[in-house]
KOLKOL-41319 format. One record per atom (N, C-alpha, C): x, y, z. Coordinates in steps of 0.2 Angstrom, whole numbers. Example, Ala and Ser with C-alpha at 12.3 -4.5 7.8 and 13.67 -1.06 7.14 Angstrom:
BEGIN
SITE, xx, yy, zz
SITE, 66, -28, 39
SITE, 62, -22, 39
SITE, 66, -16, 39
SITE, 64, -11, 35
SITE, 68, -5, 36
SITE, 64, 0, 39
END
This chain:
BEGIN
SITE, xx, yy, zz
SITE, 109, -62, 69
SITE, 104, -61, 67
SITE, 104, -65, 59
SITE, 109, -67, 58
SITE, 107, -69, 48
SITE, 106, -77, 49
SITE, 109, -78, 55
SITE, 106, -86, 52
SITE, 100, -87, 56
SITE, 96, -83, 59
SITE, 88, -87, 60
SITE, 86, -83, 52
SITE, 89, -79, 48
SITE, 87, -75, 43
SITE, 89, -81, 35
SITE, 94, -85, 38
SITE, 95, -92, 35
SITE, 87, -95, 35
SITE, 88, -99, 40
SITE, 82, -101, 42
SITE, 75, -100, 37
SITE, 73, -91, 40
SITE, 69, -92, 36
SITE, 69, -90, 29
SITE, 73, -87, 25
SITE, 75, -89, 19
SITE, 74, -95, 18
SITE, 76, -101, 21
SITE, 74, -110, 18
SITE, 66, -110, 18
SITE, 66, -107, 25
SITE, 55, -111, 24
SITE, 54, -105, 20
SITE, 55, -104, 17
SITE, 52, -95, 12
SITE, 52, -101, 3
SITE, 58, -101, 5
SITE, 59, -106, -3
SITE, 56, -113, -2
SITE, 55, -118, 3
SITE, 54, -123, 3
SITE, 48, -121, 2
SITE, 42, -119, 4
SITE, 36, -118, 4
SITE, 32, -115, -3
SITE, 37, -114, -7
SITE, 35, -111, -11
SITE, 35, -116, -19
SITE, 31, -114, -22
SITE, 31, -120, -30
SITE, 39, -121, -34
SITE, 41, -125, -33
SITE, 48, -128, -36
SITE, 50, -129, -34
SITE, 51, -125, -24
SITE, 60, -121, -22
SITE, 60, -113, -25
SITE, 56, -109, -28
SITE, 59, -104, -32
SITE, 54, -99, -29
SITE, 58, -91, -29
SITE, 53, -87, -24
SITE, 55, -79, -29
SITE, 52, -75, -28
SITE, 56, -71, -32
SITE, 62, -65, -25
SITE, 63, -60, -25
SITE, 67, -57, -20
SITE, 63, -55, -14
SITE, 57, -50, -17
SITE, 51, -48, -15
SITE, 47, -50, -8
SITE, 45, -57, -13
SITE, 43, -62, -9
SITE, 46, -64, 0
SITE, 55, -67, -2
SITE, 56, -70, 5
SITE, 58, -65, 8
SITE, 60, -57, 6
SITE, 57, -52, 9
SITE, 54, -52, 16
SITE, 46, -52, 12
SITE, 41, -51, 16
SITE, 40, -57, 21
SITE, 43, -62, 18
SITE, 40, -70, 22
SITE, 49, -67, 28
SITE, 54, -66, 26
SITE, 57, -65, 33
SITE, 56, -56, 37
SITE, 48, -50, 36
SITE, 51, -49, 38
SITE, 47, -48, 40
SITE, 40, -52, 38
SITE, 36, -58, 46
SITE, 37, -60, 49
SITE, 41, -64, 48
SITE, 43, -68, 56
SITE, 48, -66, 58
SITE, 54, -60, 58
SITE, 60, -60, 60
SITE, 57, -50, 62
SITE, 56, -50, 59
SITE, 52, -39, 58
SITE, 51, -40, 68
SITE, 48, -41, 70
SITE, 46, -41, 77
SITE, 55, -40, 83
SITE, 59, -42, 80
SITE, 65, -46, 82
SITE, 71, -38, 81
SITE, 68, -35, 77
SITE, 76, -29, 70
SITE, 77, -28, 77
SITE, 81, -26, 78
SITE, 86, -20, 82
SITE, 86, -12, 79
SITE, 85, -8, 80
SITE, 85, 0, 78
SITE, 91, -1, 71
SITE, 97, -3, 74
SITE, 103, -7, 68
SITE, 100, -9, 59
SITE, 97, -12, 62
SITE, 94, -17, 56
SITE, 88, -14, 53
SITE, 84, -7, 57
SITE, 79, -5, 54
SITE, 81, 0, 51
SITE, 88, 3, 52
SITE, 88, 8, 51
SITE, 93, 6, 43
SITE, 91, 11, 41
SITE, 97, 10, 32
SITE, 105, 9, 34
SITE, 108, 4, 27
SITE, 113, 5, 28
SITE, 118, 13, 26
SITE, 122, 12, 28
SITE, 128, 22, 32
SITE, 126, 24, 21
SITE, 124, 18, 12
SITE, 127, 19, 10
SITE, 121, 21, 5
SITE, 117, 24, 9
SITE, 106, 21, 9
SITE, 102, 21, 5
SITE, 97, 20, 4
SITE, 93, 16, 2
SITE, 93, 7, 1
SITE, 92, 6, 6
SITE, 92, -2, 8
SITE, 91, 0, 15
SITE, 85, -4, 19
SITE, 88, -7, 26
SITE, 90, -11, 28
SITE, 96, -12, 34
SITE, 99, -15, 35
SITE, 97, -22, 35
SITE, 93, -24, 37
SITE, 90, -30, 38
SITE, 89, -33, 31
SITE, 86, -30, 28
SITE, 87, -31, 18
SITE, 92, -31, 18
SITE, 97, -31, 16
SITE, 106, -30, 14
SITE, 109, -38, 16
SITE, 107, -34, 25
SITE, 109, -44, 28
SITE, 107, -51, 26
SITE, 101, -48, 21
SITE, 96, -54, 18
SITE, 102, -56, 14
SITE, 103, -50, 8
SITE, 108, -53, 4
SITE, 112, -55, 3
SITE, 114, -52, 10
SITE, 123, -53, 13
SITE, 124, -64, 14
SITE, 118, -64, 14
SITE, 114, -71, 18
SITE, 116, -78, 13
SITE, 111, -74, 7
SITE, 113, -74, 0
SITE, 118, -78, -3
SITE, 123, -73, -2
SITE, 127, -76, -5
SITE, 134, -83, 0
SITE, 131, -80, 4
SITE, 134, -87, 10
SITE, 132, -92, 10
SITE, 123, -90, 9
SITE, 119, -99, 10
SITE, 121, -103, 0
SITE, 125, -98, -4
SITE, 126, -100, -12
SITE, 132, -103, -10
SITE, 137, -102, -7
SITE, 144, -102, -4
SITE, 142, -110, -1
SITE, 137, -110, 3
SITE, 137, -116, 7
SITE, 133, -123, 1
SITE, 130, -121, -4
SITE, 127, -125, -8
SITE, 120, -125, -4
SITE, 116, -120, -3
SITE, 108, -124, 2
SITE, 106, -118, -7
SITE, 106, -114, -8
SITE, 105, -110, -14
SITE, 107, -111, -21
SITE, 105, -110, -27
SITE, 105, -112, -29
SITE, 107, -105, -32
SITE, 116, -105, -40
SITE, 118, -98, -39
SITE, 113, -94, -43
SITE, 109, -91, -46
SITE, 104, -89, -50
SITE, 106, -80, -52
SITE, 108, -77, -56
SITE, 106, -71, -59
SITE, 98, -68, -62
SITE, 92, -71, -62
SITE, 89, -70, -64
SITE, 83, -67, -58
SITE, 88, -66, -54
SITE, 81, -62, -49
SITE, 75, -68, -44
SITE, 77, -72, -45
SITE, 73, -79, -43
SITE, 81, -82, -40
SITE, 75, -83, -32
SITE, 80, -86, -29
SITE, 77, -94, -27
SITE, 82, -101, -27
SITE, 80, -107, -28
SITE, 82, -112, -23
SITE, 81, -114, -19
SITE, 82, -119, -15
SITE, 88, -126, -16
SITE, 91, -127, -14
SITE, 94, -133, -16
SITE, 90, -141, -12
SITE, 95, -145, -14
SITE, 91, -152, -8
SITE, 94, -152, -3
SITE, 102, -150, -5
SITE, 105, -148, 2
SITE, 103, -141, 6
SITE, 101, -138, 5
SITE, 94, -132, 9
SITE, 89, -136, 13
SITE, 86, -139, 7
SITE, 82, -144, 10
SITE, 84, -147, 16
SITE, 89, -151, 16
SITE, 93, -157, 21
SITE, 91, -154, 25
SITE, 94, -146, 28
SITE, 96, -144, 34
SITE, 88, -141, 35
SITE, 85, -136, 33
SITE, 79, -134, 38
SITE, 76, -142, 40
SITE, 76, -146, 37
SITE, 74, -152, 41
SITE, 77, -154, 46
SITE, 81, -153, 47
SITE, 85, -153, 53
SITE, 82, -150, 59
SITE, 80, -144, 58
SITE, 75, -140, 63
SITE, 67, -143, 61
SITE, 68, -144, 71
SITE, 59, -146, 72
SITE, 53, -139, 70
SITE, 56, -134, 72
SITE, 52, -129, 74
SITE, 56, -124, 74
SITE, 56, -116, 71
SITE, 58, -111, 71
SITE, 61, -106, 77
SITE, 69, -103, 75
SITE, 70, -101, 78
SITE, 71, -98, 85
SITE, 70, -98, 91
SITE, 68, -94, 94
SITE, 72, -87, 97
SITE, 71, -81, 98
SITE, 75, -74, 100
SITE, 79, -77, 105
SITE, 85, -74, 104
SITE, 91, -78, 107
SITE, 96, -81, 106
SITE, 100, -88, 110
SITE, 103, -93, 104
SITE, 103, -93, 101
SITE, 97, -98, 99
SITE, 93, -100, 95
SITE, 95, -96, 87
SITE, 96, -90, 89
SITE, 94, -87, 83
SITE, 102, -87, 80
SITE, 107, -89, 82
SITE, 113, -89, 80
SITE, 113, -95, 79
SITE, 111, -101, 81
SITE, 111, -106, 79
SITE, 110, -113, 72
SITE, 108, -111, 64
SITE, 106, -111, 59
SITE, 112, -112, 55
SITE, 114, -121, 54
SITE, 116, -121, 48
SITE, 123, -120, 50
END
């Protein structure tokens, strides 16, 4: 599911002014588009509590995307897409579907 999250994170940022958004905006976009497909595990809080697993997964995917140079490494709470992130997003003509496509992004 994280690869599908990658698509929706990029999609969210690419459609924001200057390719930037706060975490809450990213969470809302991912939940709106993937929420119906979340498993019970993803809906449950992480074992340490305080945050739903899917939100934790989004934040972990952010770290992977920074490493892959699809997002700018910022420390001010704003997420920002890079040119490489925009190029990756353009490779996909439509959003991933449930099933195999969910793991086939980047």
